[in-house]
C-alpha positions, 0 to 999 in steps of 0.5 A: 442515522440513529442506528449507526455507531457514532464513530462510524458515522463520523468517519470522513471520506478519504481525500482521494475519494473526494477528489476522484469523485469530481471527474472519475471517468472523464477522458480529458483528465490526466489521472495521477491520483490512484495507485495504479498504472494504465497497463491492462493485466497481461494476457497470460494472467487473464487466460489463466482465469478464463481457463479456470472458468471454463473448467468450472471453478465457480464454487466455494473453496478453501476460506484461506485460499486454494491449495494451488495458490498457497503452494505458488505463494510458498514457492514465490517466497522461497525464490524471493526471500530464501525462506520456507514458509509453512502453509499454516502461515499463508492465508488468502482471504481476498484483497490486501486491504482485507488482510489489513482489516482482519489483522486489525480486528484480531488485535484491537478493541475499544480502549487499545491504541494503534500506532502507524508510521506516517505518511500512510495510506488513508484507509489504514487510519480508518481501518484501525479506528473502526476497531474502536481503538485510539489512533496516532502516527509517527511521521517520517522526516524529509531530509537531504537524503530522502525520507527517514525514520528509525526503529527507535523513533517508532518505539519512542511513540509507543504507549503503555496501551499500544496493541498494534503497530502498522508499518508500510515499506516501501511506503505509499506515499513517500517511497521510504524503505525501512532498513533491515537493521531497523526491522530487526530492532522493531520486531524484537521490541514487538516480540518482547512486548507482544504488540502485533506488528502489521507489516504492509509489504505490498510494494516489496518488488518496487525498489530502485536500489538494484536489489530484487526486493526490499528488506522484508520482515519475513526474512527475520520473523519466526513462526509464532512472532506477533507479526502479520506480513501483507502482500498483494497482486495489484501492483507488480502484476498489474492486477488492481481490479482482481482484489487479491492479496495474501498474509503471512501470520503466526502459525498459532493464528491459522484457525482464527484466520480461517474463521475471520476469512469465512466471516468477512469474505467466505474466501477469495474469488476462486477463478481469480486465484488460478490467475494469481498462481500463474502470475507468481509462477510465470511473471518474473519478466513482467515484474522486471518490465514494470519496475523498469517502467516505474523507474523511468517514470520516477526519472521524469518526475525528478527531471520536471519537478525537482528543480522548481523553487517551490517544490521540495522533493526527494527521489523515492527509494521504492513504490511508485509515488512522489510526495512533494512538499509545495511552498505556499500551499495552505490547503492541499485539497484546495490545491488539488481541486484547483489543479483539476479544474484549471489543468485537468490533472488529478493528484491526491491531496496530502492531508489525507495521508495523515497529520503534517502533510497539508503542503504535500500532494501525491503523484503516481508515476506508474502511468504511461510516460507521455501522459505523465510528462504532460501532467507534470508540465501542467502542474508546474503551469498551475503552480506558477499561476498560483502563488498561494492556495 
């Protein structure tokens, strides 16, 4: 279409979208492809949204989030990280992905460079490219101790024209968790260079070290540091379909976030915001229950896959994905399509998570354990029948 920007028209669909559209909604498929479990949002959260609707909360509201929800976020951050966050730094524009989009639009334009830690969720690369910026990534390494990447390696990949660095920890898809020491080193570098650091901490409560949360940039960031830290309701509170996330920003950018939120989304769905506040205030038992469920799913993945001669897999330190490398795969998309056709199991092809991942697939282990076990056993059966794909 001639009216479209050429760079937009050239954007490819993600590998997740390509595989999911084959059989989405087919009850015979074991769906390990999406980043969500199969638990319906719990009643106490749903009931809060219903109550808000019955109270008539169906009108326009604050573009940066209701006062009620922003207060609940501040209380949650204080309990979780021991940090008092000024209300001017909290914005709830809509989904976590919208937070990433607005952050990228605030910092980047054509001629700039954006750097992301990989492997990374495919939407991140597309969102950074849509600004017109050049894009590159620095990839984590799979070692005997798990996935690793230091702040020094990230900094070494920075160019003179780099205006933005994206880091996701705990990481989708590898489960990598950035250390507090590396966070401090990277933030200090970005502070000196005035490079925007977008820190995606959506999976901050999904860490298997025994700590209540993963190390957070929030614990070390000052009010006007060049950092935007993103959180969301989707994962720990089983609210993927609600599309609610929030971002902690420099205080000086509050007006810009108000303007951008108004123009991108006019603000998050108002009755859903009461549900989110209820989840944050009353949902600690749910968070703990979900983490235990994910930990057991992680054990199933390791028990079934880790000893196969063609599978290279480390135990994820966080999030709820496994990202195994499989010897003999030439095309992760062909492998995923073949697995779906032969065994009715859906996984995400590794190539869509950035360069260097063609031999990988992503498996979400947040599903019910019986279904997960069956899906993994089918995967091995297909692998044993497929010497090379």
